[in-house]
N, C-alpha and C positions, 0 to 999 in steps of 0.2 A: 544147549544142544536142541532142545525141543522148538524153542521159538526161532531159531536159526533155520532149522530143517523146514518148519512151517511156513517161513518167508520163502525159502528156496521152492516149496511146492507151488506156493501163489504165482512166484513168477514164471516156473515150469507151464504152469496151466495157461499163463496169458500167452506165452509163447506157442504152446500146442493150438490154442485157439486162433492165433493170428496164420499158423502154418495150414488149419483147418479153412481158414477163410480164402486161403492161395489155392489149396487144392480144390474147393469148390468152384472158384473163377476157372481153374485150369481144366477141370472137368466138364465144364459148360462148354469152352473152347474144345474139346476132344469130341463132344457131341455133335458140335457144330460140324467138324471136321468130317466124321462118321456119315453124318446126314449128307453131306455134301458130296463126299465119295458114292454114297448108296444113288443119289440122284444123278450123278453124273458118269454113272459106271460104264454105259456105253461109249461115252466120250473119251474117256481114260483107255478103255480097250482098243479104240480106233487110232489113238496116238501111236501104239506099238514103241512106246518109251520105257526102254529099261531104267533111266534115269529118275523117271516118274515113281516108278513101283520101288527101285530101290530107296527112294528119299522117304516113300511112304513106310518101309518096312524096318529102315533104321530109326525112324522117328518114333515108330511103334515101339521098338524093342528099348530105344533110351529110356522113353517114357517110361515104361514098365519097369527097367531097373531102377530109375531114380525112385519111383512109386514103392518099390518092393524095400529098398534101402532105407526110405524116409518111414515105411511101416514097421521093419525092424527096429531102427532106431528108437520109434516111439515107444513099442512094446519093451524094449530095454529098459527105456526110461521110467516105463510103469511098473516094471518089476523091482528097479532100486527104490523107486517111492515106497513101495510095498514093504520092502526090506527096512528102510528107514522108518517107516509107521511102527513095526514091529519093533524096532528097537526104542522108539519113543514111547510106545506103550509098556515095555518091559521097564523102561526108567520109571514111568508113573506108577507100575506096579509096587516096585522097589521103594519109592517114595510113600506110596500109600501104607506100606507095611511099615515102615520106619515110622510114621506118623502115629498107624495103630499101635505098636509098641510103645511109643512115649505117652499115648495117651493111657494105655492101661497102667503102666508105671505110675503116672500121675493119679490114676484113680484109685491105686492102692495106698499112696500116701495120704489120701483125704481120710 
């Protein structure tokens, strides 16, 4: 169990790192969009286009919802990993106690 869990942790960490890279690229894109909206604010106001504002609003809401879901999923996985780590540490502690008992038994035989 401990080795399988540790390998699972390793794979999950790789997955989280890939996702972090994707979010970093997406964050760069979002920053550029926000800067563009800021610089062309007067132009956007003069368009009087409800479609533009609805598109901007829905895009922001969808991006925020996806980011929130991803963050909650990441937190859930980290908590799951912590529980598994506690189980691994409990197993190791039990094994150490067994070895200690065995060594104590052997020590009294000598």
